[in-house]
ZADO-1210 file (C-alpha; in nm, 4 decimals, padded with zeros to 6 digits):
<atoms>
<atom x="01.7851" y="-00.1446" z="00.4829" code="MET" pos="1"/>
<atom x="01.6978" y="00.2236" z="00.4936" code="SER" pos="2"/>
<atom x="01.3183" y="00.1903" z="00.4170" code="LYS" pos="3"/>
<atom x="01.0632" y="-00.0732" z="00.4204" code="LEU" pos="4"/>
<atom x="00.7540" y="-00.0465" z="00.1764" code="ILE" pos="5"/>
<atom x="00.4660" y="-00.2699" z="00.2156" code="VAL" pos="6"/>
<atom x="00.1679" y="-00.3046" z="-00.0010" code="GLY" pos="7"/>
<atom x="-00.1261" y="-00.4942" z="00.1302" code="LEU" pos="8"/>
<atom x="-00.3524" y="-00.7466" z="-00.0156" code="GLY" pos="9"/>
<atom x="-00.4642" y="-01.1096" z="00.0024" code="ASN" pos="10"/>
<atom x="-00.2204" y="-01.3788" z="-00.1443" code="PRO" pos="11"/>
<atom x="-00.3169" y="-01.6144" z="-00.4119" code="GLY" pos="12"/>
<atom x="-00.4864" y="-01.6248" z="-00.7676" code="PRO" pos="13"/>
<atom x="-00.8267" y="-01.5944" z="-00.6129" code="ARG" pos="14"/>
<atom x="-00.7705" y="-01.2299" z="-00.4999" code="TYR" pos="15"/>
<atom x="-00.5515" y="-01.1298" z="-00.8022" code="HIS" pos="16"/>
<atom x="-00.6701" y="-00.7888" z="-00.9367" code="HIS" pos="17"/>
<atom x="-00.9080" y="-00.7350" z="-00.6742" code="THR" pos="18"/>
<atom x="-00.9973" y="-00.4100" z="-00.5130" code="ARG" pos="19"/>
<atom x="-00.8299" y="-00.5106" z="-00.1945" code="HIS" pos="20"/>
<atom x="-00.5098" y="-00.5947" z="-00.3556" code="ASN" pos="21"/>
<atom x="-00.4396" y="-00.2387" z="-00.4973" code="VAL" pos="22"/>
<atom x="-00.1414" y="-00.2141" z="-00.2368" code="GLY" pos="23"/>
<atom x="00.0140" y="-00.5353" z="-00.4051" code="PHE" pos="24"/>
<atom x="-00.0291" y="-00.3636" z="-00.7360" code="ALA" pos="25"/>
<atom x="00.1532" y="-00.0451" z="-00.6307" code="VAL" pos="26"/>
<atom x="00.4564" y="-00.2362" z="-00.4984" code="VAL" pos="27"/>
<atom x="00.4736" y="-00.4482" z="-00.7861" code="ALA" pos="28"/>
<atom x="00.4679" y="-00.1373" z="-01.0333" code="GLU" pos="29"/>
<atom x="00.7283" y="00.0206" z="-00.8099" code="LEU" pos="30"/>
<atom x="00.9419" y="-00.3024" z="-00.8446" code="GLY" pos="31"/>
<atom x="00.8787" y="-00.3253" z="-01.2000" code="ARG" pos="32"/>
<atom x="00.9759" y="00.0387" z="-01.2969" code="SER" pos="33"/>
<atom x="01.3069" y="-00.0139" z="-01.0863" code="HIS" pos="34"/>
<atom x="01.4004" y="-00.3586" z="-01.1788" code="GLY" pos="35"/>
<atom x="01.3549" y="-00.4804" z="-00.8134" code="VAL" pos="36"/>
<atom x="01.3046" y="-00.8538" z="-00.8425" code="ARG" pos="37"/>
<atom x="01.1134" y="-01.0075" z="-00.5674" code="ALA" pos="38"/>
<atom x="01.1276" y="-01.3595" z="-00.4031" code="VAL" pos="39"/>
<atom x="00.9243" y="-01.5452" z="-00.1398" code="SER" pos="40"/>
<atom x="01.0707" y="-01.4988" z="00.2009" code="ARG" pos="41"/>
<atom x="00.8985" y="-01.5971" z="00.5081" code="GLY" pos="42"/>
<atom x="00.5445" y="-01.4220" z="00.5444" code="ALA" pos="43"/>
<atom x="00.6101" y="-01.2050" z="00.2484" code="ALA" pos="44"/>
<atom x="00.7334" y="-01.1668" z="-00.1175" code="ILE" pos="45"/>
<atom x="01.0261" y="-00.9399" z="-00.0747" code="VAL" pos="46"/>
<atom x="01.2426" y="-00.7473" z="-00.3414" code="GLY" pos="47"/>
<atom x="01.5466" y="-00.5329" z="-00.2317" code="GLU" pos="48"/>
<atom x="01.6949" y="-00.2526" z="-00.4287" code="GLY" pos="49"/>
<atom x="01.7612" y="00.1046" z="-00.4585" code="THR" pos="50"/>
<atom x="01.5243" y="00.3718" z="-00.5465" code="ILE" pos="51"/>
<atom x="01.5863" y="00.7483" z="-00.5361" code="ALA" pos="52"/>
<atom x="01.9207" y="00.6682" z="-00.3807" code="GLY" pos="53"/>
<atom x="01.7491" y="00.4894" z="-00.0787" code="GLN" pos="54"/>
<atom x="01.7974" y="00.1248" z="-00.0173" code="ARG" pos="55"/>
<atom x="01.4526" y="-00.0315" z="-00.0098" code="VAL" pos="56"/>
<atom x="01.2601" y="-00.3438" z="00.0579" code="ALA" pos="57"/>
<atom x="00.9409" y="-00.3934" z="-00.1200" code="LEU" pos="58"/>
<atom x="00.7045" y="-00.6189" z="00.0374" code="ALA" pos="59"/>
<atom x="00.3898" y="-00.8059" z="-00.0324" code="GLU" pos="60"/>
<atom x="00.2679" y="-01.0140" z="00.2865" code="PRO" pos="61"/>
<atom x="00.1607" y="-01.3747" z="00.2198" code="THR" pos="62"/>
<atom x="-00.0521" y="-01.3682" z="00.5092" code="THR" pos="63"/>
<atom x="-00.4231" y="-01.2799" z="00.4840" code="MET" pos="64"/>
<atom x="-00.5054" y="-00.9219" z="00.4722" code="MET" pos="65"/>
<atom x="-00.6488" y="-00.9174" z="00.8407" code="ASN" pos="66"/>
<atom x="-00.3218" y="-01.0746" z="00.9568" code="ASP" pos="67"/>
<atom x="-00.0898" y="-00.8184" z="00.7885" code="SER" pos="68"/>
<atom x="00.0632" y="-00.7027" z="01.1158" code="GLY" pos="69"/>
<atom x="00.2414" y="-01.0658" z="01.1660" code="ARG" pos="70"/>
<atom x="00.4230" y="-01.0108" z="00.8342" code="ALA" pos="71"/>
<atom x="00.5167" y="-00.6442" z="00.8964" code="VAL" pos="72"/>
<atom x="00.6523" y="-00.7258" z="01.2348" code="ALA" pos="73"/>
<atom x="00.8602" y="-01.0077" z="01.0805" code="GLN" pos="74"/>
<atom x="00.9622" y="-00.7775" z="00.7972" code="LEU" pos="75"/>
<atom x="01.0844" y="-00.4787" z="01.0095" code="ARG" pos="76"/>
<atom x="01.2982" y="-00.7328" z="01.2288" code="LYS" pos="77"/>
<atom x="01.4583" y="-00.9014" z="00.8994" code="ARG" pos="78"/>
<atom x="01.5306" y="-00.5740" z="00.7562" code="HIS" pos="79"/>
<atom x="01.6217" y="-00.3917" z="01.0804" code="ASN" pos="80"/>
<atom x="01.3562" y="-00.1097" z="01.0184" code="VAL" pos="81"/>
<atom x="01.2871" y="00.0272" z="01.3597" code="TRP" pos="82"/>
<atom x="01.2081" y="00.4031" z="01.3066" code="THR" pos="83"/>
<atom x="00.8241" y="00.4246" z="01.2315" code="PRO" pos="84"/>
<atom x="00.9020" y="00.6950" z="00.9816" code="SER" pos="85"/>
<atom x="01.1102" y="00.4420" z="00.7703" code="ASP" pos="86"/>
<atom x="00.8135" y="00.2095" z="00.7134" code="LEU" pos="87"/>
<atom x="00.5359" y="00.3003" z="00.4523" code="LEU" pos="88"/>
<atom x="00.2368" y="00.0907" z="00.3953" code="ILE" pos="89"/>
<atom x="00.0066" y="00.1263" z="00.0795" code="VAL" pos="90"/>
<atom x="-00.3505" y="00.0187" z="00.0652" code="TYR" pos="91"/>
<atom x="-00.6962" y="00.0374" z="-00.0691" code="ASP" pos="92"/>
<atom x="-00.9472" y="00.2871" z="00.0730" code="GLU" pos="93"/>
<atom x="-01.3276" y="00.2545" z="00.0555" code="LEU" pos="94"/>
<atom x="-01.3605" y="00.6014" z="00.1915" code="ASP" pos="95"/>
<atom x="-01.1872" y="00.7708" z="-00.1031" code="LEU" pos="96"/>
<atom x="-01.3415" y="00.8118" z="-00.4483" code="PRO" pos="97"/>
<atom x="-01.1985" y="00.5577" z="-00.7023" code="LEU" pos="98"/>
<atom x="-00.8674" y="00.6596" z="-00.8262" code="GLY" pos="99"/>
<atom x="-00.7866" y="00.9141" z="-00.5510" code="THR" pos="100"/>
<atom x="-00.4462" y="00.8874" z="-00.4059" code="VAL" pos="101"/>
<atom x="-00.3768" y="01.0344" z="-00.0551" code="ARG" pos="102"/>
<atom x="-00.0409" y="01.0397" z="00.1431" code="VAL" pos="103"/>
<atom x="-00.0417" y="01.0540" z="00.5149" code="ARG" pos="104"/>
<atom x="00.2455" y="01.0839" z="00.7774" code="SER" pos="105"/>
<atom x="00.0286" y="00.8850" z="01.0597" code="SER" pos="106"/>
<atom x="-00.3388" y="00.8079" z="01.1566" code="GLY" pos="107"/>
<atom x="-00.5862" y="00.5589" z="01.2507" code="SER" pos="108"/>
<atom x="-00.6773" y="00.2355" z="01.0650" code="ALA" pos="109"/>
<atom x="-01.0046" y="00.4052" z="00.9558" code="GLY" pos="110"/>
<atom x="-01.2072" y="00.0678" z="00.9763" code="GLY" pos="111"/>
<atom x="-00.9260" y="-00.1128" z="00.7417" code="HIS" pos="112"/>
<atom x="-00.8531" y="-00.4635" z="00.8961" code="ASN" pos="113"/>
<atom x="-00.4988" y="-00.4874" z="00.7554" code="GLY" pos="114"/>
<atom x="-00.4121" y="-00.1505" z="00.8907" code="MET" pos="115"/>
<atom x="-00.5708" y="-00.2437" z="01.2320" code="LYS" pos="116"/>
<atom x="-00.3438" y="-00.5620" z="01.2379" code="SER" pos="117"/>
<atom x="-00.0343" y="-00.3605" z="01.1531" code="ILE" pos="118"/>
<atom x="-00.1203" y="-00.0954" z="01.4256" code="ILE" pos="119"/>
<atom x="-00.1774" y="-00.3587" z="01.6954" code="GLN" pos="120"/>
<atom x="00.1479" y="-00.5520" z="01.5857" code="ALA" pos="121"/>
<atom x="00.3779" y="-00.2484" z="01.5761" code="ILE" pos="122"/>
<atom x="00.2432" y="-00.0777" z="01.8864" code="GLY" pos="123"/>
<atom x="00.1537" y="00.2453" z="01.7083" code="GLY" pos="124"/>
<atom x="-00.0017" y="00.4451" z="01.4179" code="GLN" pos="125"/>
<atom x="00.2780" y="00.7057" z="01.3458" code="ASP" pos="126"/>
<atom x="00.4012" y="00.5764" z="01.0301" code="PHE" pos="127"/>
<atom x="00.3420" y="00.7036" z="00.6601" code="PRO" pos="128"/>
<atom x="00.0891" y="00.5472" z="00.4291" code="ARG" pos="129"/>
<atom x="-00.0468" y="00.5874" z="00.0810" code="VAL" pos="130"/>
<atom x="-00.4166" y="00.5344" z="00.0367" code="ARG" pos="131"/>
<atom x="-00.5710" y="00.4412" z="-00.3036" code="VAL" pos="132"/>
<atom x="-00.9233" y="00.5149" z="-00.3351" code="GLY" pos="133"/>
<atom x="-01.1524" y="00.2216" z="-00.4408" code="ILE" pos="134"/>
<atom x="-01.4800" y="00.4037" z="-00.3887" code="GLY" pos="135"/>
<atom x="-01.7695" y="00.2809" z="-00.1884" code="ARG" pos="136"/>
<atom x="-01.9924" y="-00.0347" z="-00.3056" code="PRO" pos="137"/>
<atom x="-02.3074" y="00.0301" z="-00.4699" code="PRO" pos="138"/>
<atom x="-02.6342" y="00.0365" z="-00.2528" code="PRO" pos="139"/>
<atom x="-02.7336" y="-00.3055" z="-00.1328" code="GLY" pos="140"/>
<atom x="-02.3764" y="-00.4659" z="-00.1953" code="GLN" pos="141"/>
<atom x="-02.1887" y="-00.6167" z="00.0864" code="ASP" pos="142"/>
<atom x="-01.8535" y="-00.4137" z="00.1528" code="PRO" pos="143"/>
<atom x="-01.6569" y="-00.7566" z="00.1868" code="VAL" pos="144"/>
<atom x="-01.7958" y="-00.8676" z="-00.1439" code="GLU" pos="145"/>
<atom x="-01.7017" y="-00.5448" z="-00.3108" code="TYR" pos="146"/>
<atom x="-01.3483" y="-00.5260" z="-00.2029" code="VAL" pos="147"/>
<atom x="-01.2768" y="-00.8951" z="-00.2787" code="LEU" pos="148"/>
<atom x="-01.4210" y="-00.8283" z="-00.6159" code="GLY" pos="149"/>
<atom x="-01.2340" y="-00.7273" z="-00.9297" code="ARG" pos="150"/>
<atom x="-01.2648" y="-00.3786" z="-01.1048" code="PHE" pos="151"/>
<atom x="-01.4936" y="-00.3348" z="-01.3904" code="LYS" pos="152"/>
<atom x="-01.3689" y="-00.2644" z="-01.7304" code="PRO" pos="153"/>
<atom x="-01.4579" y="00.1017" z="-01.7215" code="ASP" pos="154"/>
<atom x="-01.2627" y="00.1292" z="-01.3873" code="GLU" pos="155"/>
<atom x="-00.9510" y="-00.0197" z="-01.4816" code="ARG" pos="156"/>
<atom x="-00.7900" y="00.2807" z="-01.6596" code="PRO" pos="157"/>
<atom x="-00.8810" y="00.5061" z="-01.3483" code="ILE" pos="158"/>
<atom x="-00.7289" y="00.2497" z="-01.1100" code="ILE" pos="159"/>
<atom x="-00.4280" y="00.1888" z="-01.3420" code="ASP" pos="160"/>
<atom x="-00.3495" y="00.5611" z="-01.3329" code="GLU" pos="161"/>
<atom x="-00.3918" y="00.5603" z="-00.9461" code="ALA" pos="162"/>
<atom x="-00.1566" y="00.2773" z="-00.9024" code="ILE" pos="163"/>
<atom x="00.1075" y="00.4818" z="-01.1350" code="SER" pos="164"/>
<atom x="00.0453" y="00.7819" z="-00.9320" code="THR" pos="165"/>
<atom x="00.0591" y="00.6022" z="-00.5887" code="ALA" pos="166"/>
<atom x="00.4146" y="00.4591" z="-00.7186" code="ALA" pos="167"/>
<atom x="00.5260" y="00.8133" z="-00.7911" code="ASP" pos="168"/>
<atom x="00.4280" y="00.9178" z="-00.4626" code="ALA" pos="169"/>
<atom x="00.6290" y="00.6484" z="-00.2917" code="ILE" pos="170"/>
<atom x="00.9399" y="00.7625" z="-00.5082" code="GLU" pos="171"/>
<atom x="00.8727" y="01.1276" z="-00.3838" code="SER" pos="172"/>
<atom x="00.8559" y="01.0014" z="-00.0278" code="TRP" pos="173"/>
<atom x="01.2100" y="00.8273" z="-00.0760" code="LEU" pos="174"/>
<atom x="01.3453" y="01.1268" z="-00.2263" code="GLU" pos="175"/>
<atom x="01.1946" y="01.4394" z="-00.0787" code="ASN" pos="176"/>
<atom x="01.0330" y="01.3193" z="00.2644" code="GLY" pos="177"/>
<atom x="00.6680" y="01.2951" z="00.3774" code="ILE" pos="178"/>
<atom x="00.5765" y="01.6672" z="00.3940" code="GLU" pos="179"/>
<atom x="00.6895" y="01.7599" z="00.0452" code="GLU" pos="180"/>
<atom x="00.5057" y="01.4511" z="-00.0799" code="THR" pos="181"/>
<atom x="00.1941" y="01.5200" z="00.0982" code="MET" pos="182"/>
<atom x="00.1958" y="01.8776" z="-00.0360" code="ASN" pos="183"/>
<atom x="00.2461" y="01.7404" z="-00.3902" code="ARG" pos="184"/>
<atom x="00.0238" y="01.4598" z="-00.4150" code="PHE" pos="185"/>
<atom x="-00.2716" y="01.5034" z="-00.2026" code="ASN" pos="186"/>
<atom x="-00.5304" y="01.6508" z="-00.4087" code="GLY" pos="187"/>
<atom x="-00.3330" y="01.5768" z="-00.7336" code="ALA" pos="188"/>
<atom x="-00.5453" y="01.2704" z="-00.8292" code="ALA" pos="189"/>
<atom x="-00.9090" y="01.2402" z="-00.8845" code="ARG" pos="190"/>
<atom x="-01.1464" y="01.3600" z="-00.6199" code="GLY" pos="191"/>
<atom x="-01.1011" y="01.5730" z="-00.3053" code="ASN" pos="192"/>
<atom x="-01.1726" y="01.3499" z="-00.0282" code="ALA" pos="193"/>
</atoms>
């Protein structure tokens, strides 16, 4: 396998379509648009195929978000993906305005527990990621309650567009590499964070 793409979220119907599961939605969109069928394998739902001329594994961990590192470690071993630059993680970001998509070649977890778990499990943070902005909770709302909540009807078109843009960014990464993808997509979506 040449590339491993992992969308973050929580498993099960209780969390379906929640803000915290945007990573799952992006990976599912990418799989749908390229006919990559996913099946349950160990600690993830995985589909294998070819996108932009690259062999890929698309994965959604079946661990809880805060234990994503365990699933990613198993996936890297199963698919023989050891070079950090061949692993891409896509996830929700509170600190970006709703609908904003940002691509980075590396970086800290930034307070995201799923990313903290992955960085700890693989022993580094030098791997690409696509962050999808979900915005901050309204004043007085618990951030945990907010990320585990569903998008409001008026937010749905914005996040659907962001999911599509994030899937396009991953295709660009596969075809053109991280630098060109960052130049093309950072700032292209809503907001300028």
